[in-house]
C-alpha positions as CSV (number, residue, x, y, z in Angstrom):
1,X,-17.5,53.5,63.5
2,X,-14.5,55.5,64.4
3,X,-12.3,54.5,67.3
4,X,-10.1,57.1,69.2
5,X,-7.4,56.8,71.5
6,X,-9.2,56.0,74.4
7,X,-11.1,53.1,72.9
8,X,-7.8,51.8,71.6
9,X,-6.1,51.9,75.3
10,X,-9.3,50.1,76.6
11,X,-9.3,47.5,74.1
12,X,-5.5,46.9,74.7
13,X,-6.3,46.9,78.4
14,X,-8.8,44.3,78.1
15,X,-6.6,42.1,75.6
16,X,-3.6,42.4,78.1
17,X,-1.5,43.9,75.3
18,X,1.2,46.5,75.7
19,X,1.2,49.0,72.8
20,X,3.5,51.9,72.3
21,X,2.0,55.2,72.7
22,X,3.0,56.5,69.3
23,X,1.2,53.3,67.6
24,X,-2.1,54.2,69.2
25,X,-3.2,56.5,66.1
26,X,-2.3,53.6,63.6
27,X,-4.1,51.1,65.8
28,X,-7.1,53.4,65.9
29,X,-7.3,54.1,62.2
30,X,-6.8,50.2,61.3
31,X,-9.3,49.0,64.1
32,X,-11.7,51.7,62.6
33,X,-11.3,50.4,59.1
34,X,-11.9,46.8,60.2
35,X,-15.1,47.8,62.0
36,X,-16.4,49.9,58.8
37,X,-15.8,46.7,56.8
38,X,-17.9,44.7,59.4
39,X,-20.6,47.6,59.0
40,X,-20.5,47.2,55.3
41,X,-20.9,43.5,55.4
42,X,-24.0,43.6,58.0
43,X,-25.8,46.1,55.6
44,X,-25.9,43.2,52.8
45,X,-29.4,41.9,52.7
46,X,-28.8,38.0,53.3
47,X,-32.5,37.0,53.7
48,X,-32.6,34.7,50.8
49,X,-29.0,33.3,51.1
50,X,-29.1,29.6,52.2
51,X,-26.1,29.1,55.0
52,X,-23.6,26.6,53.9
53,X,-21.3,24.2,55.9
54,X,-18.6,24.5,52.9
55,X,-18.0,27.1,50.1
56,X,-17.8,24.3,47.5
57,X,-20.4,21.7,46.7
58,X,-17.9,18.7,47.8
59,X,-19.4,14.9,48.3
60,X,-17.4,12.7,50.5
61,X,-16.4,9.6,48.3
62,X,-17.2,6.7,50.6
63,X,-15.8,3.1,50.1
64,X,-17.1,-0.4,50.6
65,X,-16.2,-1.4,54.3
66,X,-14.5,-4.6,53.4
67,X,-11.2,-6.6,55.0
68,X,-8.2,-5.9,53.2
69,X,-5.8,-7.6,55.6
70,X,-5.3,-11.0,57.0
71,X,-6.1,-11.5,60.8
72,X,-2.7,-11.8,62.3
73,X,-3.7,-11.2,65.9
74,X,-2.8,-14.7,67.2
75,X,1.0,-14.1,65.4
76,X,1.3,-11.0,67.3
77,X,0.2,-12.2,70.5
78,X,2.6,-15.0,70.4
79,X,5.4,-12.6,70.5
80,X,3.8,-10.3,73.6
81,X,4.9,-10.6,77.0
82,X,1.6,-11.1,78.5
83,X,-1.8,-12.0,77.1
84,X,-5.0,-13.3,78.5
85,X,-8.2,-14.3,76.6
86,X,-6.9,-12.4,73.9
87,X,-6.2,-9.1,75.5
88,X,-2.8,-7.6,76.0
89,X,-1.9,-7.4,79.6
90,X,0.4,-4.2,80.5
91,X,2.0,-3.1,83.7
92,X,0.0,-1.0,86.0
93,X,1.5,2.6,85.8
94,X,-1.2,4.8,87.8
95,X,-1.9,4.0,91.2
């Protein structure tokens, strides 16, 4: 697919881009090359290709869910300005 000057101007208008008049032929050539590459990729037969979520066959390593620190909530709440029933009380910021 080959783009001409009018196509490039329309694309620039739709994208709200300001382009210089002397750059339009270069844009037309580059965009046409991109569209030709897309056409080549669309021509490839992918019927037997399984879609992948990731190009590498990566597996996430999981660890055991175990406690690694001591419970210090009572220490932290002892220095808090206001605590009620194990919850931190904060001033109202939105009315």
